[in-house]
DRENLO-440877 format. One line per 8 residues: number of its first residue (from 1); for each residue y, x negated, z of N, C-alpha, C. Coordinates in pm, 1 decimal. Layout:
BEGIN
NUM> Y/X/Z/Y/X/Z/Y/X/Z  ...;
END
This chain:
BEGIN
1> 3922.6/-3982.5/-4309.3/4050.8/-3944.9/-4168.5/3986.8/-4003.8/-4070.3  4110.0/-4034.1/-3981.7/4095.6/-4110.6/-3829.4/4078.7/-3993.8/-3752.6  4009.9/-3971.6/-3660.7/4011.2/-3894.9/-3560.2/4035.4/-3944.6/-3430.3  4177.7/-3919.6/-3353.3/4206.9/-3983.4/-3218.2/4076.6/-3932.2/-3122.9  4045.3/-4006.8/-3085.9/3951.4/-3974.8/-2966.3/3987.0/-4039.9/-2824.4  3944.6/-3980.1/-2728.2/3967.2/-4011.5/-2594.7/3852.1/-4088.5/-2557.8  3869.1/-4181.7/-2457.1/3734.9/-4289.7/-2410.2/3619.0/-4226.3/-2424.1  3657.7/-4123.8/-2316.0/3489.7/-4038.8/-2295.2/3452.0/-3982.9/-2433.0;
9> 3538.6/-3944.9/-2532.0/3474.6/-3904.2/-2627.6/3446.7/-4020.8/-2736.7  3503.9/-4138.2/-2708.3/3458.2/-4220.9/-2813.5/3323.1/-4284.2/-2754.2  3319.3/-4316.1/-2632.1/3214.5/-4379.3/-2563.6/3039.6/-4268.9/-2603.5  3090.1/-4139.3/-2582.9/2980.1/-4066.8/-2619.0/2952.5/-4075.2/-2747.0  3021.1/-4107.0/-2853.0/2985.1/-4140.3/-2990.8/2926.5/-4242.8/-2985.8  2961.9/-4345.1/-2956.2/2877.4/-4482.9/-2948.4/2739.1/-4442.6/-2883.4  2712.8/-4418.1/-2759.0/2576.8/-4352.8/-2728.6/2516.7/-4277.8/-2819.7  2556.0/-4174.9/-2900.1/2488.7/-4115.2/-2982.6/2444.0/-4215.0/-3083.7;
17> 2533.4/-4286.3/-3159.2/2486.8/-4381.6/-3251.8/2373.8/-4492.9/-3203.2  2392.5/-4553.0/-3088.6/2316.4/-4662.6/-3041.5/2207.1/-4557.9/-3001.1  2177.1/-4462.0/-2993.3/2028.1/-4372.3/-2960.3/1980.6/-4349.9/-3092.1  2033.0/-4302.8/-3197.6/1993.2/-4264.3/-3317.8/1950.0/-4378.6/-3391.8  1995.9/-4488.7/-3428.2/1926.0/-4594.7/-3462.1/1966.1/-4737.6/-3448.1  1857.9/-4808.5/-3473.1/1904.9/-4984.6/-3412.6/2052.1/-5010.0/-3453.7  2111.9/-5068.4/-3390.7/2231.8/-5129.1/-3380.2/2222.3/-5269.2/-3362.3  2258.4/-5361.7/-3432.0/2232.4/-5527.3/-3409.3/2345.8/-5613.1/-3385.5;
25> 2473.0/-5570.1/-3419.6/2610.7/-5620.9/-3399.0/2725.9/-5527.4/-3362.5  2849.1/-5602.1/-3308.3/2926.1/-5504.1/-3300.9/2972.4/-5474.4/-3395.3  3026.4/-5576.7/-3512.0/3061.6/-5532.9/-3648.5/2986.3/-5440.4/-3708.1  2854.2/-5401.2/-3700.5/2788.0/-5308.2/-3759.0/2819.0/-5180.9/-3677.0  2842.5/-5174.6/-3547.3/2876.7/-5072.7/-3455.1/2997.8/-5006.4/-3524.3  3095.1/-5080.2/-3546.2/3237.4/-5058.0/-3537.9/3234.8/-4988.3/-3726.1  3152.5/-5083.9/-3782.2/3141.4/-4993.7/-3925.2/3074.0/-4858.0/-3927.5  2978.1/-4847.8/-3834.4/2883.7/-4693.5/-3818.1/3021.8/-4578.2/-3769.0;
33> 3127.7/-4652.2/-3659.6/3188.5/-4572.3/-3609.9/3305.9/-4493.0/-3704.8  3338.4/-4630.4/-3799.1/3458.7/-4592.5/-3894.0/3371.8/-4476.5/-3992.8  3278.3/-4495.5/-4014.2/3234.5/-4408.0/-4120.0/3208.2/-4260.7/-4059.3  3245.4/-4268.8/-3970.5/3226.9/-4114.6/-3872.7/3389.4/-4073.0/-3827.1  3468.2/-4172.5/-3902.5/3578.7/-4157.5/-3883.3/3676.0/-4210.7/-3736.3  3557.2/-4293.0/-3672.1/3693.3/-4319.8/-3551.6/3697.6/-4493.1/-3567.9  3802.9/-4515.5/-3563.3/3878.6/-4646.8/-3606.2/3865.0/-4730.5/-3429.0  3830.7/-4858.3/-3435.9/3826.0/-4884.8/-3284.3/3817.8/-5056.8/-3308.0;
41> 3935.5/-5112.2/-3256.0/3930.9/-5249.1/-3224.2/3781.7/-5325.8/-3158.5  3790.9/-5457.1/-3175.5/3705.2/-5544.2/-3151.5/3699.3/-5558.7/-3001.8  3798.4/-5565.6/-2967.8/3824.9/-5561.9/-2816.4/3788.9/-5451.7/-2728.9  3827.9/-5341.1/-2789.9/3751.9/-5161.4/-2729.4/3659.8/-5156.8/-2717.4  3608.2/-5204.2/-2840.4/3448.6/-5187.3/-2877.2/3373.0/-5283.7/-2756.2  3392.3/-5390.0/-2755.7/3325.5/-5490.2/-2670.2/3343.4/-5417.0/-2543.6  3473.8/-5347.2/-2462.5/3496.8/-5316.5/-2349.3/3378.8/-5174.0/-2324.1  3375.5/-5123.6/-2447.2/3318.0/-4981.3/-2415.2/3150.5/-5001.9/-2410.1;
49> 3140.6/-5102.3/-2519.3/2988.4/-5155.0/-2467.2/2951.8/-5188.2/-2345.1  3062.8/-5274.2/-2269.4/3044.9/-5348.0/-2115.9/3060.6/-5219.9/-2055.4  3124.5/-5130.2/-2050.2/3141.5/-4992.7/-1942.5/3039.3/-4919.8/-1957.4  2951.8/-4899.7/-2110.9/2824.9/-4821.7/-2085.3/2728.0/-4878.0/-2051.5  2702.1/-5008.5/-2037.7/2603.9/-5122.7/-1978.8/2502.4/-5155.6/-2079.3  2545.6/-5154.4/-2221.7/2475.4/-5195.6/-2330.0/2425.4/-5338.8/-2291.6  2281.1/-5344.7/-2333.9/2216.3/-5478.1/-2326.9/2158.3/-5497.1/-2467.8  2153.7/-5614.5/-2516.9/2064.4/-5642.3/-2622.6/1944.6/-5652.8/-2607.3;
57> 1825.8/-5581.5/-2652.1/1697.4/-5615.3/-2647.4/1626.7/-5627.9/-2739.6  1504.8/-5693.3/-2734.3/1400.2/-5742.4/-2884.5/1348.5/-5596.8/-2903.4  1361.9/-5529.9/-3037.4/1299.1/-5435.2/-3108.6/1157.0/-5464.5/-3142.2  1089.4/-5366.9/-3161.1/936.4/-5420.0/-3238.7/929.1/-5530.9/-3328.0  1026.3/-5503.7/-3423.0/1023.4/-5604.9/-3538.1/1097.6/-5757.4/-3491.6  1136.8/-5753.7/-3378.6/1177.5/-5911.2/-3316.6/1333.7/-5923.1/-3322.8  1379.6/-5846.9/-3362.6/1536.5/-5864.5/-3404.0/1603.6/-5786.2/-3232.9  1702.1/-5847.4/-3264.5/1788.4/-5761.8/-3106.8/1888.4/-5680.4/-3169.0;
65> 1841.6/-5569.9/-3039.2/1950.0/-5444.3/-3032.2/2000.1/-5419.6/-2948.2  2104.1/-5343.6/-2974.9/2202.6/-5245.6/-2827.3/2106.6/-5160.3/-2774.5  2075.8/-5170.2/-2644.8/2015.0/-5034.1/-2580.2/2100.6/-5029.2/-2477.6  2108.8/-4919.9/-2425.0/2186.0/-4822.8/-2309.9/2073.1/-4798.1/-2180.8  2097.4/-4831.7/-2057.1/2026.8/-4794.2/-1955.7/1970.9/-4684.8/-1955.4  1854.3/-4671.1/-1942.8/1771.3/-4527.6/-1905.5/1734.1/-4487.9/-2050.2  1737.0/-4554.2/-2166.9/1690.4/-4532.9/-2250.7/1519.7/-4542.1/-2273.4  1482.2/-4436.9/-2341.0/1281.1/-4493.4/-2367.4/1215.6/-4420.4/-2254.8;
73> 1301.8/-4341.7/-2183.1/1248.7/-4265.1/-2043.3/1229.4/-4375.1/-1920.4  1241.7/-4481.3/-1950.7/1227.8/-4571.2/-1840.5/1388.9/-4644.7/-1800.5  1375.0/-4679.9/-1684.6/1507.2/-4740.5/-1655.8/1518.9/-4839.4/-1671.3  1627.8/-4940.4/-1755.2/1631.2/-5092.7/-1766.1/1684.0/-5138.5/-1654.4  1592.9/-5229.1/-1549.1/1667.7/-5251.3/-1447.8/1786.8/-5389.1/-1458.2  1906.3/-5314.0/-1367.2/2004.2/-5410.2/-1380.7/2003.0/-5495.6/-1253.4  2086.9/-5619.2/-1268.9/2054.7/-5708.5/-1161.1/2157.0/-5636.7/-1077.5  2137.8/-5725.7/-905.5/2242.7/-5658.9/-850.3/2396.1/-5705.0/-877.6;
81> 2391.8/-5820.8/-953.5/2532.6/-5817.1/-1027.3/2512.9/-5807.5/-1182.7  2584.7/-5680.5/-1204.4/2548.5/-5670.8/-1358.3/2657.0/-5695.7/-1456.2  2646.3/-5672.2/-1581.4/2712.6/-5696.5/-1686.4/2872.6/-5732.3/-1637.8  2916.1/-5826.1/-1672.9/3027.7/-5870.2/-1670.0/3084.0/-5906.7/-1499.9  2958.4/-5934.8/-1446.7/2974.9/-6013.7/-1325.4/3033.2/-5839.3/-1204.1  2990.2/-5737.3/-1279.6/3020.9/-5604.9/-1177.7/2917.6/-5549.0/-1141.5  2920.4/-5525.2/-1002.1/2760.5/-5491.4/-905.6/2718.8/-5335.5/-953.7  2649.8/-5260.9/-941.8/2594.4/-5132.5/-968.8/2689.0/-5078.0/-889.3;
89> 2731.0/-5086.4/-765.9/2783.4/-5008.9/-677.8/2934.7/-5012.2/-718.0  2990.3/-5127.8/-739.6/3111.1/-5176.5/-800.2/3157.8/-5056.1/-950.9  3032.9/-5083.3/-984.9/3054.3/-4982.5/-1153.2/3050.3/-4847.4/-1123.4  2967.8/-4792.4/-1013.3/2963.2/-4653.0/-988.1/3097.3/-4619.9/-938.7  3166.6/-4710.3/-830.4/3309.5/-4682.9/-761.7/3397.5/-4690.8/-916.1  3413.9/-4759.6/-985.8/3532.6/-4730.5/-1098.1/3497.9/-4614.7/-1197.9  3377.2/-4608.2/-1196.4/3324.7/-4466.6/-1268.2/3377.2/-4324.9/-1205.4  3311.9/-4329.0/-1113.7/3365.8/-4205.5/-1022.6/3497.6/-4199.3/-1003.8;
97> 3569.3/-4308.8/-974.5/3722.5/-4304.9/-952.9/3790.6/-4201.0/-1092.2  3728.9/-4242.4/-1214.8/3787.8/-4209.4/-1306.6/3730.8/-4069.3/-1364.9  3603.8/-4026.5/-1318.6/3551.3/-3897.9/-1386.1/3509.6/-3813.0/-1299.0  3479.0/-3844.2/-1168.2/3448.6/-3740.3/-1059.5/3544.5/-3639.4/-1063.0  3569.1/-3508.3/-1074.4/3628.3/-3416.5/-1035.4/3593.7/-3358.1/-909.9  3491.7/-3324.2/-840.4/3451.6/-3257.6/-726.7/3274.3/-3279.3/-742.1  3250.2/-3275.2/-607.8/3080.2/-3257.0/-563.8/3098.7/-3179.4/-432.9  3033.5/-3057.4/-500.3/2967.8/-2995.9/-365.4/2790.8/-2998.6/-319.3;
105> 2755.3/-2958.2/-237.1/2635.8/-2948.4/-199.2/2558.4/-2834.0/-111.0  2420.1/-2807.7/-154.2/2346.3/-2702.3/-68.1/2195.7/-2792.4/-73.1  2132.5/-2769.5/75.7/2032.2/-2830.4/77.1/2027.9/-2965.3/52.0  1928.3/-3009.5/-67.4/1892.3/-3141.3/-109.0/1965.3/-3158.1/-237.9  2071.2/-3049.4/-283.4/2109.8/-3057.8/-423.5/2277.9/-3070.1/-395.7  2327.1/-3161.6/-496.0/2470.9/-3162.2/-518.8/2533.6/-3136.3/-650.8  2608.9/-3047.0/-681.0/2666.7/-3031.0/-791.8/2803.1/-3103.0/-824.0  2804.0/-3220.0/-936.6/2904.2/-3293.8/-952.1/2982.7/-3258.2/-1082.7;
113> 3117.6/-3223.6/-1084.1/3183.9/-3221.5/-1197.6/3255.0/-3312.8/-1246.0  3269.5/-3327.0/-1401.0/3332.3/-3420.5/-1452.7/3444.3/-3331.6/-1554.7  3493.0/-3440.3/-1633.3/3562.2/-3382.4/-1753.9/3436.5/-3362.6/-1877.3  3478.4/-3284.7/-1960.8/3377.7/-3239.0/-2077.7/3351.9/-3386.1/-2106.9  3216.7/-3384.8/-2152.9/3167.8/-3495.6/-2225.9/3141.7/-3639.2/-2120.4  3174.5/-3625.7/-1981.2/3155.7/-3744.8/-1924.8/3045.7/-3712.2/-1872.5  2948.0/-3615.1/-1820.3/2866.4/-3608.7/-1700.6/2744.4/-3722.5/-1711.4  2706.6/-3753.8/-1835.5/2600.4/-3815.3/-1869.4/2649.8/-4003.9/-1823.9;
121> 2767.6/-4007.3/-1822.3/2827.4/-4172.0/-1799.7/2804.6/-4168.5/-1645.3  2866.6/-4094.9/-1559.2/2868.1/-4062.2/-1439.3/2700.4/-4050.9/-1393.7  2638.7/-3960.9/-1437.1/2500.9/-3963.5/-1387.8/2421.1/-4098.5/-1400.3  2435.3/-4213.9/-1508.9/2382.3/-4289.7/-1520.8/2435.9/-4423.8/-1420.4  2588.7/-4379.9/-1376.6/2605.8/-4491.3/-1281.8/2538.0/-4452.3/-1166.3  2562.2/-4326.7/-1119.3/2420.5/-4266.9/-1025.5/2342.0/-4301.8/-1020.9  2268.0/-4290.6/-1118.9/2142.8/-4373.4/-1109.2/2099.0/-4518.0/-1078.3  2195.1/-4571.6/-1161.2/2184.7/-4738.9/-1133.6/2218.5/-4779.4/-1023.2;
129> 2281.8/-4729.4/-960.5/2360.0/-4766.5/-807.8/2243.5/-4793.1/-707.9  2111.3/-4760.9/-744.5/2043.5/-4781.6/-666.0/2000.3/-4729.6/-466.4  2071.9/-4593.5/-492.5/2089.0/-4538.7/-374.9/1931.8/-4455.6/-335.8  1862.8/-4525.4/-249.8/1747.2/-4482.3/-158.7/1739.3/-4346.2/-151.6  1859.2/-4279.2/-112.1/1839.0/-4108.8/-103.9/1850.5/-4024.9/-223.4  1884.9/-4081.7/-329.0/1867.9/-3997.7/-463.4/1740.0/-4044.4/-514.3  1695.5/-3887.0/-542.6/1558.7/-3885.4/-637.3/1588.1/-3901.9/-780.6  1729.6/-3850.6/-827.1/1750.2/-3868.8/-963.4/1863.2/-3747.5/-995.4;
137> 1942.4/-3756.2/-1100.4/2020.0/-3676.5/-1166.8/1978.1/-3638.8/-1319.8  2050.9/-3504.9/-1332.9/2010.2/-3429.6/-1462.0/2163.8/-3388.9/-1504.9  2204.4/-3453.8/-1609.0/2341.3/-3460.6/-1657.5/2370.5/-3359.8/-1776.3  2432.7/-3262.0/-1806.7/2511.1/-3147.6/-1883.2/2627.2/-3231.0/-1951.8  2692.9/-3165.8/-1992.9/2833.7/-3197.7/-2058.9/2919.5/-3239.2/-1934.4  2942.8/-3136.8/-1880.1/3068.6/-3156.0/-1747.1/3013.1/-3145.1/-1637.3  2859.3/-3133.6/-1607.2/2794.9/-3108.8/-1453.1/2718.1/-3209.1/-1439.8  2685.4/-3243.2/-1348.7/2559.6/-3315.9/-1297.0/2472.8/-3262.1/-1178.9;
145> 2343.1/-3255.5/-1222.4/2273.2/-3216.4/-1077.3/2244.9/-3363.9/-976.4  2271.1/-3393.7/-886.6/2238.3/-3474.2/-835.7/2094.6/-3407.9/-723.5  1996.1/-3479.2/-686.2/1884.1/-3436.6/-614.9/1878.6/-3540.4/-518.9  1880.6/-3495.8/-378.9/1851.9/-3589.0/-249.3/1710.4/-3595.5/-228.7  1679.6/-3713.5/-187.1/1521.4/-3712.4/-114.8/1525.2/-3615.9/-1.3  1611.8/-3643.3/89.3/1612.8/-3555.3/232.7/1626.6/-3418.3/164.4  1582.0/-3328.4/239.0/1571.7/-3168.6/201.8/1730.9/-3107.9/254.9  1773.6/-3189.5/337.2/1886.2/-3141.1/350.5/2017.3/-3285.7/394.3;
153> 1983.2/-3348.0/277.7/2068.5/-3456.1/244.1/2176.8/-3428.6/117.0  2191.6/-3324.9/85.5/2297.3/-3309.7/-30.8/2437.5/-3356.8/44.1  2475.0/-3258.2/119.1/2618.6/-3295.1/208.6/2648.9/-3466.0/211.7  2543.8/-3516.2/259.8/2562.2/-3658.0/269.8/2603.1/-3736.7/127.1  2500.5/-3709.5/26.4/2532.5/-3756.9/-111.2/2668.5/-3707.8/-166.7  2687.4/-3580.6/-150.2/2826.7/-3582.3/-201.1/2944.7/-3635.6/-116.1  2921.9/-3621.4/7.9/3029.2/-3721.6/59.7/3041.1/-3850.9/4.2  2943.8/-3944.7/-7.4/2927.9/-4048.7/-46.8/2987.3/-4068.7/-195.9;
161> 2939.9/-3971.5/-278.3/3012.6/-3953.5/-401.7/3173.6/-3931.7/-423.9  3238.5/-3854.6/-333.5/3333.9/-3825.3/-309.0/3420.9/-3926.6/-273.6  3369.1/-4040.2/-185.7/3401.7/-4161.8/-124.9/3421.5/-4261.8/-197.1  3330.4/-4246.3/-323.5/3325.5/-4356.8/-410.1/3423.4/-4343.3/-526.7  3477.1/-4206.2/-503.0/3608.3/-4160.8/-636.7/3679.9/-4189.0/-570.9  3720.1/-4209.5/-415.5/3852.0/-4207.6/-323.1/3883.7/-4085.3/-305.0  3832.7/-3966.0/-293.9/3853.3/-3823.7/-311.4/3853.1/-3815.1/-145.8  3972.8/-3867.4/-76.6/3950.4/-3920.0/51.9/3979.6/-3770.7/155.2;
169> 4060.8/-3700.2/70.6/4096.4/-3535.0/125.3/3977.4/-3471.6/167.0  4003.3/-3438.4/307.9/3852.3/-3327.5/349.1/3880.6/-3200.6/281.1  3729.0/-3169.8/239.0/3712.3/-3038.0/186.0/3620.6/-2945.6/273.6  3596.1/-2820.7/261.0/3528.1/-2791.8/312.7/3394.8/-2742.2/254.5  3301.1/-2743.5/326.0/3146.6/-2739.4/270.4/3068.1/-2645.6/365.1  3076.6/-2513.4/359.8/2985.1/-2423.4/438.1/3077.6/-2444.4/597.2  3179.7/-2426.3/597.4/3263.3/-2393.1/683.5/3271.0/-2530.1/799.5  3239.8/-2648.8/738.7/3264.8/-2765.8/810.5/3367.9/-2859.4/721.5;
177> 3440.0/-2953.9/797.5/3508.0/-3045.9/725.3/3443.6/-3174.5/709.6  3427.4/-3255.6/591.3/3361.5/-3360.0/549.1/3459.2/-3478.4/523.6  3410.8/-3578.0/593.4/3509.3/-3685.7/617.4/3371.0/-3801.3/532.1  3392.1/-3810.8/424.0/3277.0/-3915.9/331.7/3286.8/-4040.9/391.9  3185.3/-4094.7/377.8/3159.1/-4260.6/412.1/3136.4/-4350.3/278.4  3234.8/-4451.7/271.5/3232.6/-4516.6/128.0/3072.6/-4595.7/101.6  3035.2/-4588.9/-17.2/2910.4/-4656.0/-48.8/2978.6/-4790.1/-84.3  2887.0/-4877.3/-58.2/2937.7/-5017.5/-103.9/2819.8/-5119.9/-108.3;
185> 2822.6/-5253.4/-134.4/2718.3/-5305.6/-178.0/2590.0/-5281.2/-130.8  2590.4/-5282.7/54.2/2471.5/-5275.3/103.2/2426.6/-5120.7/155.5  2505.6/-5024.9/108.5/2510.2/-4888.0/100.1/2357.7/-4826.6/32.3  2260.2/-4762.9/133.9/2154.6/-4728.4/84.8/2143.4/-4546.8/108.0  2233.2/-4484.5/54.4/2255.8/-4342.5/159.2/2142.8/-4297.9/95.0;
END
């Protein structure tokens, strides 16, 4: 039986498979997905791997296997121009535009909301954007905790995330109106 899946759910399944076992090729990954009831075309699979930031790394046995950014407790450094010519800032903009539902702050903490199953994808994009003001993220299913280095930097980070997602409408935060500044290649909020 084939299960119709949203893009987010399909990418979550791909992430799960890549984290559970070594996968050496797209045909192998497509077969594993099919065994799980997920049919996918080669073009869609290729696009999903690109959007997830999947890289081929050499495994201990010498073979090349797919790996996702952030696996193994360390961060795989991404070049300033990443996979497919997309910079980490452009990737964050694209993903935030699609997945960020809201962002609100208190002191140095930001709570970002996404659709169910999408928090880890957005958190990874935030982590890899290289914003110096962000200490790190913790992602659940539909909620991300973003921690600012500045003890009072949460509102600035929330504003920048909203701007990255083109959420230009002013929002109330603690009685003040926010006008987020857009992150770009040079932004180090």
